[in-house]
C-alpha atoms as an extended CHARMM CRD file, in Angstrom:
* protein
*
        77  EXT
         1         1  MET       CA             16.8700000000       -1.6640000000        4.4760000000  PROA      1               0.0000000000
         2         2  ASP       CA             19.2760000000       -4.5040000000        5.0250000000  PROA      2               0.0000000000
         3         3  VAL       CA             17.8580000000       -8.1440000000        4.0910000000  PROA      3               0.0000000000
         4         4  SER       CA             19.0760000000      -10.6060000000        6.8380000000  PROA      4               0.0000000000
         5         5  GLY       CA             22.3680000000       -9.5540000000        6.6410000000  PROA      5               0.0000000000
         6         6  THR       CA             22.8540000000      -10.2690000000        2.6090000000  PROA      6               0.0000000000
         7         7  ASN       CA             22.8580000000       -7.8870000000       -0.2450000000  PROA      7               0.0000000000
         8         8  ARG       CA             20.3070000000      -10.0510000000       -2.0620000000  PROA      8               0.0000000000
         9         9  PRO       CA             17.7710000000       -7.8490000000       -3.8710000000  PROA      9               0.0000000000
        10        10  VAL       CA             14.1580000000       -7.7300000000       -2.4970000000  PROA      10              0.0000000000
        11        11  LYS       CA             10.8440000000       -8.5450000000       -4.5280000000  PROA      11              0.0000000000
        12        12  ILE       CA              7.8980000000       -6.8250000000       -2.5630000000  PROA      12              0.0000000000
        13        13  LEU       CA              3.9900000000       -6.8730000000       -2.8780000000  PROA      13              0.0000000000
        14        14  LEU       CA              2.7860000000       -4.4940000000       -1.0010000000  PROA      14              0.0000000000
        15        15  ASP       CA             -1.3880000000       -3.6510000000       -0.3830000000  PROA      15              0.0000000000
        16        16  VAL       CA             -2.5250000000       -0.4440000000       -0.4540000000  PROA      16              0.0000000000
        17        17  SER       CA             -6.2260000000       -1.4200000000       -0.0870000000  PROA      17              0.0000000000
        18        18  SER       CA             -6.1840000000        1.1340000000        2.4900000000  PROA      18              0.0000000000
        19        19  VAL       CA             -4.5990000000        3.9710000000        1.0030000000  PROA      19              0.0000000000
        20        20  ASN       CA             -8.1040000000        5.7130000000        0.8960000000  PROA      20              0.0000000000
        21        21  MET       CA             -9.5810000000        9.2780000000        1.4340000000  PROA      21              0.0000000000
        22        22  PRO       CA             -9.5440000000       10.2560000000        4.1570000000  PROA      22              0.0000000000
        23        23  LEU       CA             -6.0660000000        8.9140000000        5.1860000000  PROA      23              0.0000000000
        24        24  THR       CA             -5.9960000000        7.3520000000        8.2190000000  PROA      24              0.0000000000
        25        25  GLY       CA             -2.7240000000        6.0170000000        9.8270000000  PROA      25              0.0000000000
        26        26  ILE       CA             -2.2850000000        2.6790000000        8.2970000000  PROA      26              0.0000000000
        27        27  GLY       CA             -3.8270000000        4.1970000000        4.9940000000  PROA      27              0.0000000000
        28        28  ARG       CA             -1.0060000000        6.9820000000        5.2100000000  PROA      28              0.0000000000
        29        29  TYR       CA              1.7090000000        4.6540000000        6.1530000000  PROA      29              0.0000000000
        30        30  ALA       CA              1.0950000000        2.3020000000        3.3380000000  PROA      30              0.0000000000
        31        31  MET       CA              1.0930000000        5.2910000000        1.1410000000  PROA      31              0.0000000000
        32        32  GLU       CA              4.4010000000        6.0180000000        1.7940000000  PROA      32              0.0000000000
        33        33  LEU       CA              6.0460000000        2.9600000000        1.6260000000  PROA      33              0.0000000000
        34        34  ALA       CA              4.1910000000        2.9210000000       -1.8870000000  PROA      34              0.0000000000
        35        35  ARG       CA              5.7340000000        6.3400000000       -2.7430000000  PROA      35              0.0000000000
        36        36  HSD       CA              9.4020000000        5.3200000000       -1.0510000000  PROA      36              0.0000000000
        37        37  LEU       CA              9.9430000000        2.0150000000       -1.3920000000  PROA      37              0.0000000000
        38        38  PRO       CA             11.3290000000        1.4340000000       -5.1020000000  PROA      38              0.0000000000
        39        39  ASN       CA             13.6520000000        4.0940000000       -4.6810000000  PROA      39              0.0000000000
        40        40  ASN       CA             15.4420000000        1.3150000000       -2.6440000000  PROA      40              0.0000000000
        41        41  PRO       CA             18.1930000000        0.4950000000       -4.6420000000  PROA      41              0.0000000000
        42        42  GLN       CA             17.6290000000       -3.4330000000       -2.8790000000  PROA      42              0.0000000000
        43        43  VAL       CA             14.0660000000       -3.1850000000       -4.0530000000  PROA      43              0.0000000000
        44        44  SER       CA             14.3880000000       -5.3440000000       -7.2100000000  PROA      44              0.0000000000
        45        45  ALA       CA             11.0650000000       -5.7400000000       -7.9910000000  PROA      45              0.0000000000
        46        46  MET       CA              7.1160000000       -3.6720000000       -6.4220000000  PROA      46              0.0000000000
        47        47  ALA       CA              4.3710000000       -4.8720000000       -7.2260000000  PROA      47              0.0000000000
        48        48  TYR       CA              0.7630000000       -3.3360000000       -5.6700000000  PROA      48              0.0000000000
        49        49  LEU       CA             -2.4900000000       -5.0390000000       -3.8420000000  PROA      49              0.0000000000
        50        50  ALA       CA             -5.3520000000       -2.6250000000       -4.4860000000  PROA      50              0.0000000000
        51        51  GLY       CA             -8.9180000000       -5.4650000000       -3.5960000000  PROA      51              0.0000000000
        52        52  ASP       CA             -8.1590000000       -8.5620000000       -5.8440000000  PROA      52              0.0000000000
        53        53  GLN       CA             -5.7390000000       -6.4820000000       -8.1840000000  PROA      53              0.0000000000
        54        54  VAL       CA             -2.5740000000       -6.6970000000       -8.6100000000  PROA      54              0.0000000000
        55        55  CYS       CA             -1.2260000000       -3.7770000000      -10.4760000000  PROA      55              0.0000000000
        56        56  ALA       CA              2.4470000000       -2.5500000000      -11.2220000000  PROA      56              0.0000000000
        57        57  ARG       CA              2.2870000000        0.8740000000      -10.5880000000  PROA      57              0.0000000000
        58        58  PHE       CA              0.6650000000        2.7070000000       -7.5110000000  PROA      58              0.0000000000
        59        59  ASP       CA             -1.2980000000        6.5170000000       -8.3350000000  PROA      59              0.0000000000
        60        60  GLY       CA             -1.1770000000        7.7880000000       -4.8790000000  PROA      60              0.0000000000
        61        61  ASP       CA             -2.7260000000       11.3870000000       -6.5360000000  PROA      61              0.0000000000
        62        62  THR       CA             -5.6570000000        9.6240000000       -7.7880000000  PROA      62              0.0000000000
        63        63  LEU       CA             -6.6640000000        8.2400000000       -4.2910000000  PROA      63              0.0000000000
        64        64  ARG       CA            -10.2770000000        6.9780000000       -3.6890000000  PROA      64              0.0000000000
        65        65  GLN       CA            -12.9500000000        8.3130000000       -1.4850000000  PROA      65              0.0000000000
        66        66  ALA       CA            -13.2640000000        5.2000000000        0.8750000000  PROA      66              0.0000000000
        67        67  PRO       CA            -16.4400000000        3.2270000000        0.6410000000  PROA      67              0.0000000000
        68        68  ALA       CA            -19.3330000000        4.0560000000        2.9610000000  PROA      68              0.0000000000
        69        69  PRO       CA            -19.5970000000        2.2030000000        5.8700000000  PROA      69              0.0000000000
        70        70  GLY       CA            -22.0590000000       -0.4210000000        5.5770000000  PROA      70              0.0000000000
        71        71  ARG       CA            -25.0040000000       -1.0570000000        7.7660000000  PROA      71              0.0000000000
        72        72  PHE       CA            -23.6270000000       -3.4110000000        9.7510000000  PROA      72              0.0000000000
        73        73  ARG       CA            -20.4720000000       -1.8180000000       10.4560000000  PROA      73              0.0000000000
        74        74  GLN       CA            -23.0120000000        0.9220000000       11.5710000000  PROA      74              0.0000000000
        75        75  LEU       CA            -25.1020000000       -1.4680000000       14.2220000000  PROA      75              0.0000000000
        76        76  LEU       CA            -21.8530000000       -1.6990000000       15.8710000000  PROA      76              0.0000000000
        77        77  LYS       CA            -20.9170000000        1.4740000000       16.5160000000  PROA      77              0.0000000000
């Protein structure tokens, strides 16, 4: 990761709200970012946004089931 051609450390807030079982494309992508970005030497701080909560850690081993679609969403389909 090269940040604008400089070697400055980067602070990242990653939205992991889409990481639910079963994993979809964006959920899988967010999970892989959450797993690998903290290992990047240019990342100085990492936090995770899950819904309306900011967490210091992300545990991909405890994925939750996606919420059941509401009636409105079913009607749209």
